[in-house]
N, CA, C and O of each residue as an XYZ file, in Angstrom:
684
protein
N     110.173     82.649     79.369
C     111.154     82.023     78.557
C     112.043     82.628     78.138
O     111.929     83.788     77.741
N     113.214     81.911     78.136
C     114.689     82.908     77.821
C     114.836     83.015     76.671
O     114.215     82.152     76.051
N     115.443     83.765     76.002
C     115.855     84.012     74.540
C     117.587     82.957     74.635
O     118.060     82.405     75.628
N     118.025     82.999     73.527
C     118.895     81.929     73.252
C     120.346     82.866     73.386
O     121.445     82.399     73.684
N     120.056     84.256     73.096
C     121.329     84.992     73.327
C     121.330     86.022     74.151
O     121.984     87.031     73.887
N     120.459     85.882     75.467
C     120.790     86.198     76.571
C     121.413     86.068     77.626
O     121.432     86.861     78.567
N     122.100     84.801     77.506
C     122.633     84.098     78.593
C     121.794     83.713     79.664
O     120.576     83.588     79.541
N     122.519     83.493     80.880
C     121.785     82.808     81.941
C     120.736     83.756     82.602
O     120.917     84.974     82.603
N     119.634     83.176     83.167
C     118.728     83.906     83.864
C     119.051     84.592     84.944
O     119.763     83.914     85.685
N     118.758     85.998     85.481
C     118.748     86.483     86.657
C     118.235     86.018     87.362
O     117.088     85.653     87.101
N     118.833     85.759     88.723
C     117.851     85.136     89.887
C     117.005     85.989     90.070
O     117.248     87.062     89.518
N     115.834     85.907     90.803
C     114.877     86.421     91.200
C     114.965     87.287     92.706
O     114.921     86.576     93.710
N     115.084     88.750     92.907
C     114.798     89.323     93.844
C     113.825     88.843     94.690
O     114.045     88.288     95.767
N     112.377     89.132     94.030
C     111.363     88.906     94.788
C     110.491     88.160     93.686
O     110.517     88.459     92.492
N     109.659     87.077     94.283
C     108.832     86.091     93.492
C     107.195     86.639     93.405
O     106.730     87.356     94.291
N     106.667     86.350     92.619
C     105.047     86.866     92.296
C     104.281     86.264     93.859
O     103.467     86.969     94.456
N     104.655     85.019     94.315
C     104.212     84.878     95.778
C     104.543     85.602     96.458
O     103.631     85.990     97.188
N     105.639     86.129     96.667
C     105.926     86.892     98.080
C     105.193     88.428     97.869
O     104.973     89.132     98.854
N     104.906     88.787     96.749
C     104.366     89.714     96.278
C     102.900     89.948     96.410
O     102.286     91.012     96.494
N     102.550     88.933     96.409
C     100.830     88.552     96.830
C     100.803     88.471     98.129
O      99.808     89.026     98.596
N     101.499     88.000     98.901
C     101.358     88.040    100.289
C     101.495     89.220    100.799
O     100.584     89.683    101.486
N     102.704     89.965    100.555
C     102.689     91.174    100.655
C     101.618     92.554    100.720
O     101.364     93.303    101.662
N     101.129     92.541     99.333
C      99.864     93.297     98.858
C      98.710     92.848     99.452
O      97.817     93.681     99.607
N      98.499     91.557     99.873
C      97.193     91.168    100.650
C      97.435     91.528    101.966
O      96.482     92.120    102.473
N      98.604     91.332    102.842
C      99.093     92.056    103.778
C      98.572     93.558    104.518
O      98.035     93.914    105.567
N      99.138     94.214    103.170
C      98.807     95.548    103.206
C      97.309     96.102    102.776
O      96.898     97.220    103.087
N      96.761     95.388    102.213
C      95.296     95.383    101.947
C      94.650     94.890    103.384
O      93.687     95.530    103.808
N      95.067     93.955    104.021
C      94.376     93.598    105.151
C      94.492     94.805    106.477
O      93.606     95.092    107.282
N      95.937     95.391    106.378
C      96.196     96.337    107.399
C      95.509     97.708    106.988
O      95.105     98.361    107.950
N      95.361     98.105    106.088
C      94.312     99.288    105.381
C      93.286     99.048    105.714
O      92.817     99.849    106.523
N      92.492     97.989    105.343
C      90.952     97.560    105.676
C      90.902     97.886    107.030
O      90.004     98.671    107.334
N      91.838     97.379    108.177
C      91.781     97.168    109.564
C      91.597     98.859    110.025
O      90.728     99.259    110.800
N      92.629     99.719    109.351
C      92.579    100.978    110.195
C      91.388    101.642    109.363
O      91.372    102.855    109.576
N      90.528    101.290    108.607
C      89.166    102.115    107.918
C      88.069    101.521    108.808
O      87.023    102.147    108.977
N      88.248    100.513    109.295
C      87.406     99.754    109.729
C      87.453    100.319    111.151
O      86.372    100.705    111.596
N      88.528    100.428    111.932
C      88.418    100.812    113.280
C      88.156    101.987    113.321
O      87.552    102.399    114.311
N      88.577    103.037    112.109
C      87.834    104.389    112.282
C      86.244    104.730    112.155
O      85.626    105.651    112.688
N      85.831    103.830    111.391
C      84.425    103.621    110.957
C      83.438    103.564    111.947
O      82.400    104.221    112.029
N      84.045    102.391    112.953
C      83.475    101.929    114.100
C      83.699    103.346    115.343
O      82.826    103.748    116.112
N      84.768    103.749    115.249
C      84.972    104.933    116.065
C      84.152    106.040    115.857
O      83.848    106.636    116.890
N      83.586    106.604    114.524
C      82.549    107.555    114.170
C      81.471    107.465    114.253
O      80.589    108.319    114.341
N      81.433    105.748    114.218
C      79.797    105.339    113.878
C      79.863    104.634    112.534
O      80.311    105.044    111.464
N      79.279    103.411    112.870
C      79.007    102.717    111.327
C      77.797    102.151    111.048
O      77.687    101.392    110.085
N      76.945    102.394    111.702
C      75.698    102.027    111.851
C      74.771    102.843    111.038
O      75.100    103.800    110.337
N      73.221    102.227    111.250
C      72.274    102.684    110.532
C      71.561    103.541    111.428
O      71.064    103.043    112.438
N      71.414    105.089    111.133
C      70.947    105.781    112.390
C      69.199    105.771    112.008
O      68.825    106.020    110.862
N      68.329    105.487    112.999
C      66.901    105.514    112.298
C      66.712    106.894    112.180
O      67.272    107.760    112.853
N      65.796    107.070    111.185
C      65.254    108.323    111.011
C      66.334    109.279    110.235
O      65.864    110.214    109.588
N      67.636    109.116    110.259
C      68.443    110.152    109.563
C      69.663    109.211    108.503
O      70.648    109.753    108.001
N      69.375    107.996    108.362
C      70.238    106.981    107.502
C      71.066    106.405    108.059
O      70.953    105.865    109.160
N      72.661    106.467    106.903
C      73.828    105.941    107.729
C      74.350    106.846    108.427
O      74.148    108.055    108.318
N      75.232    106.158    109.375
C      76.206    106.729    110.337
C      77.319    107.357    109.386
O      77.360    106.802    108.288
N      78.343    108.521    109.588
C      79.410    108.716    108.595
C      80.188    107.359    108.076
O      80.499    107.035    106.930
N      80.418    106.587    109.506
C      81.405    105.284    108.734
C      80.737    104.281    108.138
O      81.479    103.378    107.751
N      79.347    104.097    107.887
C      78.851    103.167    107.300
C      79.511    102.729    106.038
O      80.014    101.615    105.896
N      79.484    103.739    105.052
C      79.797    103.082    104.008
C      81.358    102.426    103.791
O      81.649    101.388    103.197
N      82.400    103.546    104.588
C      83.479    102.909    104.337
C      83.926    101.858    105.434
O      85.117    101.559    105.353
N      83.418    101.418    106.150
C      83.059    100.194    107.135
C      82.905     99.020    106.133
O      83.678     98.067    106.038
N      81.872     99.221    105.457
C      81.115     97.817    104.566
C      82.255     97.614    103.796
O      83.012     96.700    104.122
N      82.637     98.657    102.345
C      83.990     98.690    101.796
C      85.010     98.069    102.570
O      85.430     96.932    102.360
N      85.396     98.824    103.459
C      86.487     97.814    103.806
C      86.870     96.553    104.395
O      87.921     95.927    104.528
N      85.377     96.357    104.774
C      85.076     94.918    105.230
C      84.865     93.935    104.167
O      84.872     92.736    104.447
N      84.651     94.401    102.801
C      84.972     93.489    101.518
C      86.299     93.750    101.010
O      86.698     92.907    100.206
N      87.012     94.616    101.249
C      88.561     94.515    101.093
C      89.087     93.700    101.793
O      89.872     92.886    101.305
N      88.751     93.714    103.278
C      89.476     92.471    104.051
C      89.285     91.261    103.814
O      90.176     90.488    104.166
N      88.275     90.805    103.258
C      87.760     89.497    102.616
C      88.607     89.641    101.829
O      89.739     89.380    102.237
N      88.483     90.047    100.571
C      89.407     89.619     99.482
C      90.658     89.586     99.958
O      91.335     88.569     99.808
N      91.211     90.839    100.687
C      92.548     90.524    101.151
C      93.079     89.085    102.162
O      94.135     88.497    102.397
N      92.097     89.015    102.425
C      92.041     87.567    103.667
C      92.475     86.177    102.612
O      93.441     85.420    102.708
N      91.156     86.197    101.423
C      91.536     84.930    100.747
C      92.460     85.337     99.566
O      92.663     84.411     98.780
N      92.967     86.325     99.314
C      94.494     86.377     98.496
C      95.303     85.805     99.129
O      95.958     84.874     98.660
N      95.455     86.336    100.590
C      96.742     85.709    101.692
C      96.734     84.127    101.706
O      97.570     83.353    101.241
N      95.546     83.869    102.376
C      95.333     82.202    102.358
C      95.930     81.580    101.275
O      96.962     80.909    101.265
N      94.970     81.946    100.100
C      95.464     81.001     98.695
C      97.015     81.342     98.440
O      97.691     80.388     98.056
N      97.685     82.607     98.606
C      99.247     82.511     98.388
C     100.103     81.702     99.358
O     101.050     80.979     99.048
N      99.592     81.950    100.662
C     100.246     81.203    101.686
C     100.550     79.701    101.566
O     101.591     79.077    101.772
N      98.906     79.173    101.033
C      98.767     77.742    100.911
C      98.904     77.125     99.812
O      98.361     76.022     99.739
N      99.464     77.503     98.939
C      99.919     77.317     97.838
C     101.347     76.431     98.083
O     102.224     76.716     98.899
N     101.338     75.375     97.231
C     102.341     74.365     97.461
C     103.154     74.596     96.060
O     102.554     74.905     95.031
N     104.624     74.413     96.113
C     105.271     74.146     95.267
C     105.787     75.492     94.441
O     106.730     76.231     94.727
N     105.020     75.559     93.510
C     105.476     76.877     92.561
C     105.542     78.298     93.181
O     104.699     78.486     94.059
N     106.330     79.286     92.919
C     106.227     80.188     93.829
C     105.723     81.359     92.542
O     105.734     82.543     92.875
N     105.416     81.111     91.514
C     104.529     82.102     90.609
C     105.865     82.439     89.755
O     105.383     83.011     88.777
N     107.260     82.412     89.567
C     107.889     82.941     89.137
C     108.804     84.191     89.705
O     108.800     84.606     90.864
N     109.497     84.631     88.732
C     110.242     85.912     88.992
C     109.325     87.186     89.017
O     108.703     87.403     87.976
N     109.131     88.183     90.213
C     108.401     89.469     89.885
C     109.168     90.403     89.326
O     108.837     91.204     88.452
N     110.403     90.258     89.953
C     111.428     91.422     89.645
C     112.714     91.098     90.141
O     112.985     90.664     91.261
N     113.532     91.366     89.142
C     115.305     90.893     89.435
C     116.095     92.011     89.950
O     115.613     93.136     89.813
N     117.260     91.881     90.536
C     117.861     92.778     91.152
C     118.006     94.098     90.244
O     117.609     95.212     90.585
N     118.724     93.743     88.871
C     118.966     94.717     87.950
C     117.387     95.293     87.879
O     117.247     96.361     88.477
N     116.308     94.812     87.311
C     115.348     95.733     87.328
C     115.023     96.721     88.663
O     114.664     97.898     88.679
N     115.252     95.917     89.620
C     114.678     96.715     90.844
C     115.792     98.094     90.706
O     115.184     99.164     90.672
N     117.041     98.194     90.639
C     117.980     99.038     90.749
C     117.326    100.101     89.563
O     117.091    101.263     89.896
N     117.090     99.710     88.382
C     116.203    100.771     87.463
C     115.419    101.368     88.070
O     115.460    102.597     88.141
N     114.526    100.653     88.647
C     113.131    101.352     89.116
C     113.434    102.208     90.394
O     112.896    103.284     90.658
N     114.144    101.722     90.960
C     114.920    102.872     92.271
C     115.118    103.782     91.965
O     114.652    104.770     92.533
N     116.157    103.864     90.593
C     117.015    105.210     89.743
C     116.115    105.782     89.256
O     116.561    106.668     88.528
N     114.825    105.752     89.261
C     113.818    106.431     89.045
C     112.901    106.966     90.071
O     112.469    108.119     90.076
N     112.634    106.056     90.934
C     111.870    106.205     91.839
C     112.272    107.758     93.016
O     111.548    108.654     93.449
N     113.747    107.456     93.185
C     114.153    108.471     93.975
C     114.391    109.681     93.429
O     114.511    110.433     94.397
N     114.534    110.332     92.392
C     114.736    111.286     92.182
C     113.371    111.918     91.962
O     113.112    113.115     92.095
N     112.666    111.103     91.664
C     111.112    111.444     91.565
C     110.446    111.818     92.908
O     109.522    112.626     93.002
N     110.911    111.265     93.758
C     110.814    111.678     95.362
C     111.462    113.010     95.715
O     110.916    114.003     96.196
N     112.498    112.863     95.443
C     113.437    114.216     95.456
C     112.523    115.586     94.944
O     112.434    116.689     95.483
N     111.963    115.134     93.848
C     111.495    116.507     92.942
C     110.157    116.633     93.672
O     110.039    117.858     93.711
N     109.243    116.206     94.181
C     108.192    115.903     94.903
C     108.609    116.790     96.144
O     108.092    117.904     96.233
N     109.433    116.409     97.029
C     110.091    117.109     97.859
C     110.688    118.407     98.011
O     110.678    119.201     98.952
N     111.349    118.448     96.569
C     111.680    119.853     96.364
C     110.700    120.864     95.989
O     111.100    122.026     95.921
N     109.158    120.534     95.667
C     108.356    121.360     95.401
C     107.976    122.284     96.303
O     107.444    123.348     95.987
N     108.272    121.864     97.685
C     107.635    122.725     98.951
C     108.763    123.787     98.965
O     108.355    124.833     99.468
N     110.276    123.849     98.499
C     111.063    124.773     98.826
C     111.302    125.518     97.490
O     111.528    126.725     97.581
N     111.283    125.035     96.440
C     111.503    125.806     95.052
C     110.502    126.145     94.436
O     110.693    126.927     93.504
N     108.954    125.653     94.742
C     108.378    125.829     93.650
C     108.082    124.605     92.539
O     109.022    124.090     91.932
N     106.711    124.191     92.329
C     106.809    123.232     91.067
C     107.248    123.519     89.950
O     107.440    122.711     89.041
N     107.484    124.913     89.909
C     107.966    125.213     88.228
C     109.306    124.842     88.273
O     109.681    123.879     87.605
N     110.214    125.583     89.090
C     111.786    125.365     89.321
C     112.028    124.073     89.528
O     112.939    123.468     88.964
N     111.117    123.491     90.464
C     111.417    121.902     90.628
C     111.491    121.066     89.261
O     112.400    120.305     88.931
N     110.443    121.348     88.608
C     110.074    120.629     87.478
C     111.126    120.885     86.301
O     111.473    119.914     85.629
N     111.657    122.175     86.020
C     112.685    122.504     85.575
C     113.689    121.632     85.623
O     114.129    120.996     84.665
N     114.063    121.593     86.745
C     115.650    120.725     87.226
C     115.347    119.353     86.909
O     116.038    118.727     86.106
N     114.234    118.790     87.564
C     113.785    117.370     87.340
C     113.698    116.930     85.651
O     114.002    115.795     85.282
N     113.317    117.817     84.865
C     113.047    117.365     83.608
C     114.507    117.447     82.705
O     114.949    116.652     81.877
N     115.038    118.677     83.188
C     116.720    118.657     82.632
C     117.673    117.607     82.997
O     118.564    117.171     82.268
N     117.376    117.205     84.322
C     118.449    116.401     84.808
C     117.931    114.536     84.190
O     118.695    113.588     84.013
N     116.742    114.569     84.040
C     116.369    113.141     83.081
C     116.478    113.403     82.034
O     116.609    112.266     81.583
N     116.544    114.124     81.088
C     116.605    114.222     79.829
C     118.503    114.048     79.873
O     119.022    113.140     79.224
N     119.395    115.055     80.730
C     120.990    114.361     80.830
C     121.206    112.992     81.101
O     121.844    112.333     80.280
N     120.785    112.485     82.090
C     121.221    111.615     82.698
C     120.551    109.959     82.213
O     121.156    108.894     82.341
N     119.194    110.143     81.661
C     118.605    109.196     81.548
C     118.307    109.128     79.955
O     118.345    108.073     79.321
N     117.979    110.503     79.347
C     117.754    110.385     77.553
C     119.285    110.710     77.087
O     119.539    110.993     75.916
N     120.061    110.660     77.879
C     121.800    111.148     77.057
C     121.816    112.187     75.908
O     122.372    112.181     74.810
N     120.835    113.285     76.679
C     120.727    114.659     75.576
C     121.474    115.581     75.924
O     121.699    115.762     77.120
N     121.908    116.200     75.166
C     123.067    117.496     75.174
C     122.226    118.391     76.734
O     121.076    118.279     77.159
N     123.262    119.143     77.182
C     122.787    119.925     78.180
C     121.857    121.134     77.606
O     120.946    121.650     78.254
N     122.171    121.438     76.513
C     121.645    122.529     75.875
C     119.996    122.387     75.636
O     119.222    123.322     75.841
N     119.645    121.256     75.235
C     118.694    120.966     74.749
C     117.824    120.617     76.031
O     116.673    121.043     76.122
N     118.481    119.720     77.160
C     117.225    119.687     78.573
C     117.209    120.776     78.981
O     116.206    121.104     79.614
N     118.417    121.880     78.769
C     117.716    123.089     79.495
C     116.733    124.052     78.893
O     116.141    124.914     79.543
N     116.564    123.779     77.205
C     115.809    124.278     76.867
C     114.278    123.681     77.151
O     113.320    124.405     77.422
N     114.219    122.152     77.035
C     113.238    121.753     77.266
C     112.806    121.904     79.036
O     111.762    122.399     79.462
N     113.682    121.456     79.676
C     113.665    121.877     80.805
C     113.213    123.142     81.662
O     112.990    123.118     82.873
N     113.106    124.383     80.724
C     112.694    125.700     80.975
C     111.500    125.436     80.505
O     110.584    125.199     81.292
N     111.292    125.430     79.077
C     110.137    125.595     78.287
C     108.855    124.698     78.602
O     107.736    125.203     78.511
N     109.014    123.447     78.951
C     107.920    122.624     79.666
C     107.288    123.524     80.943
O     106.182    124.003     80.696
N     107.777    123.782     82.112
C     107.248    124.450     83.124
C     107.046    125.730     82.721
O     106.148    126.071     83.490
N     107.248    126.550     82.119
C     106.670    127.841     81.207
C     105.726    127.758     80.871
O     104.879    128.516     81.344
N     105.361    126.791     79.874
C     103.853    126.141     79.132
C     103.282    125.857     80.184
O     102.252    126.531     80.186
N     103.351    125.026     81.436
C     102.710    124.667     82.219
C     102.110    125.970     82.925
O     100.904    126.191     83.030
N     103.348    126.973     83.490
C     102.586    128.033     84.090
C     101.504    128.813     83.384
O     100.487    129.085     84.023
N     101.622    129.197     82.137
C     100.702    129.952     81.393
C      99.402    129.188     81.203
O      98.375    129.814     80.941
N      99.395    127.759     81.333
C      98.228    126.762     81.122
C      97.405    126.995     82.061
O      96.249    127.369     81.862
N      98.069    126.737     83.535
C      97.343    126.583     84.659
C      97.410    128.135     85.279
O      96.303    128.647     85.447
N      98.249    128.722     85.541
C      98.025    130.075     86.011
C      97.238    130.877     85.642
O      96.275    131.207     86.334
N      97.537    131.464     84.215
C      96.909    132.225     83.518
C      95.668    131.903     82.788
O      94.702    132.665     82.789
N      95.697    130.674     82.109
C      94.483    130.407     81.226
C      93.193    129.405     82.322
O      91.979    129.600     82.383
N      93.954    128.442     83.002
C      92.762    127.938     83.886
C      92.778    128.538     85.282
O      91.985    128.113     86.121
N      93.543    129.393     85.539
C      93.355    130.487     86.698
C      93.500    129.216     87.943
O      92.805    129.218     88.958
N      94.294    128.412     87.702
C      94.800    127.599     89.287
C      96.078    127.627     89.431
O      97.019    127.338     88.692
N      95.974    128.052     90.585
C      97.575    128.464     91.035
C      98.129    127.388     91.531
O      97.470    126.920     92.459
N      99.331    126.663     91.208
C     100.129    125.650     91.461
C     101.173    126.407     92.892
O     101.335    127.601     93.143
N     101.673    125.322     93.539
C     102.988    125.938     94.740
C     103.770    126.646     93.874
O     103.788    126.238     92.712
N     104.580    127.844     94.222
C     105.330    128.438     93.968
C     106.329    128.912     95.124
O     106.001    129.274     96.254
N     107.822    128.817     94.510
C     108.943    129.340     95.271
C     109.508    130.655     95.547
O     108.889    131.688     95.292
N     110.537    130.639     96.003
C     111.277    131.899     96.031
C     111.547    132.884     94.594
O     111.628    134.104     94.454
N     111.640    131.764     93.643
C     112.281    132.701     92.348
C     110.767    133.106     92.054
O     110.521    134.311     92.015
N     109.722    132.187     91.842
C     108.472    132.949     91.410
C     107.928    134.304     92.113
O     107.243    135.141     91.525
N     108.264    134.370     93.212
C     107.941    135.440     94.471
C     108.943    136.341     93.875
O     108.413    137.435     93.681
N     110.107    136.324     93.527
C     111.193    137.594     93.179
C     110.423    137.943     92.072
O     110.307    139.168     92.075
N     109.639    137.265     90.792
C     109.758    137.368     89.585
C     108.252    138.336     89.730
O     107.897    139.112     88.843
N     107.584    138.143     90.839
C     106.318    138.851     90.986
C     105.221    138.306     90.374
O     104.340    139.001     89.868
N     105.214    136.915     90.386
C     104.322    135.412     90.039
C     103.546    135.211     91.313
O     102.799    134.240     91.435
């Protein structure tokens, strides 16, 4: 339902029906991969020793394949209504503007370590999306990873990926 003050509705970039078809197809493909590999390693019941290694994954994938097939056929055979707008172009750009920096953060962990990458990530997000002053972003961007360092590395004794800065500081 459209609000009177919003103006004309933005056209759909993707409809619900399209997404139902895509998700069902991905579910079918994933199920096929699991079932294939389960057959490769053995999916039967071995007399005297019980289920083979692929027994449980095979039957779970079979159930998911049936669910995916029913979903795909239901969406494909639906007539008329496309289910409405799943996402608009403007909303998709918003999602991508958060997704791409997040993927860059994950990739940077390998070279910078999780703490330096997190400091940069948090600081940049605060400045770009939160419109916070640089001094505040730097303070929080450095403070949160420092707190996480002490929490994981010192208190919980769980080592997380470190980069050259931590190595230079002897951590």
